[in-house]
N, C-alpha and C positions, 0 to 999 in steps of 0.2 A: 503493499501501499504503499503510495507516495502524495504527499500535499505539496502542492507548491501554491504562489502568490506573485503578484507583481502588482495588484491595484486594488481598490476598493470592488467590493462584490455587488452584485446586483444580477438577478438569474436569469438567464437565456436560456429556457428548457429547449429550444431548439438547434442550440449546438451542443446538448448531450448525447452520450450514447451510453450502453452497455457498460461501459469498463472506464468514462472518464464521468464524471460531473463538473460542466463549467461554470462558471458562474461570471460574468463580464460586460461591458457595456456596447452594446448594439454589434455585437460578432467581432469587434475588434480590441485587438491586443494593445496594454496587457489583460491580465486574467488571473483569477483563480482557480484550482482545481482538485479533484482528489483523485488519483489513479488509482485502481486497484484489480486485481486479477481477472480475467471474463469469466472465471468460473461461480464469484459471489456475483449477486444480483442484489441493488439497492435501490428502495422507496424513497424517494424524496418526502419528509415532514416538515412540520413547522413546529418551533417552540410553543411553548403555552404562555409564555411573556415574550414580548418582540422587543428585544434591547437598543439603546439609541446609542449607545457607546464603542460599540463593534457591530460588523457584521458577520453571516455564518451562513455555511451549508450545512443540512443537518439532513439523516436519514437511517436508517437500518437495511440490514440484510433481508431478506426472505428467503433465504434457507434453513434448515433445521436448527444449526448451530447459528443464531443470530449474535448480530453485533450492531451495537449504537454508535455512529460515528457524527462527532461534529467536529466540523471544521471552522474557524475563527480566524477573523482577520481586525485587528484594532490598530486604527491609523496612528503612525508612529509622529504625525502633525499634529494629534489631536490632545493634549493635556491629559496625565493620568488621573482620573478624579476620584472620588469616596464613589460616586454613582455606578465605575465600570466596577468595582469590586463587589456593590449591592445588587447590579443588573448580574454578573458572574455568578455569584452566590446562589439569586432564585433559579438559574440555569441548572448550576449543576444539584440544587436541591432535587430539580425536576431529574436528571438523570441519574441519581444515585438510587432511584427509587426502582430502576428496571433490575431485574435478576438476569442479566448475561450481559457478558461484556461490552464494556462503555470506552471509548478513546474519545479525547479532546486533541486536537493537534491545531497548529498554525503559526499565525505571526501574530503576538500579542502585544509586541513592542514594547515589553517589560522586560527590563535589562534582568533577567534571572541568576547572571553571576555575578551580581554585587551582592553580595549577603549581607551587610550593612546597611545600604537603601533602604527604609521605611515601606517603599513600595514594594521590594523586592519581599521583606518580611512578611507584610500582609499576605502577599500573593500565596508564599509557603504556607503558612496558618492557614488561609483559607480553603487550599488544597487537602492539607492534612486534616481539617474537622470533616469534611466529608469522606474522608477514607481515600484518595486519589494520589498518585505517585507520578512526578514529574520524572523523563526518563533520560533527557537530552545532557549531557554534560561537557559538551564541549563548544567553541563560537559558530553561532552559525549565520554570523552577520560578516560582513566584508572589516567593519570597523572593530571586528573581537571581541562582541558581546553574542551573548546566548539571550537570541530575541524569538526564537524559532521552537516550539516545544511540543513535546508529544506525551500526554497525561493520560492515564488509565487508571480504573478503580484498581484499587489494591491487589486483589485475587486474580488480574488477567495481567500475564505474563507476556510483556513484550520484549522479544529477541533479536538479536541480530541489529540491532539498531543502528546504522551508519550514515555520520553525516558527510556527503559526500562535497563535491566541488559546486564552487559557485557558480550559479545558472542565472543570477542577478548579483544584486549587492547582499542576497542570500544564499544560503544552501540548500540543497536536495536533502533531505533525510528520508532514508528507508529503514522499514522495520517491518518485522513477523511478528504476528501475535501467535499465541498459544493459549488455550482456553483450559 
């Protein structure tokens, strides 16, 4: 599974196929997408809450071993506000109720590598309070920060996570899930 981005999200269903969810403006790059193996089928869903501080792609697999996947993009040009944490908390509260693997990934534009930063501390505490674990441990941005994250419920094994080369000012992240 791969999640990539290079712009704000706005859903373009006509450009999506069975193995790529795309979300971009009027069929022109830049775009965000979630790419997965063709043996997995996803159905798009809408969150119960409509966040204003980030955009998302959300869905669940339709196979027997169901998976819930949420891709997030929070613009780095927007200030990191308490409202972001409140909205993310509301979304995590919905996701934690699922009795199947849940993965949240994307460009959060939170400097996860700055452990003394108040926003980073609040972000880590929020994830921990809902039983989620963040798995990326190396820089994902050209300026050396960890902005792109792969987050899963604690009982979901994220294996073979690899931060690859830069595909823009962000690195490509690949990973395998084991239930």
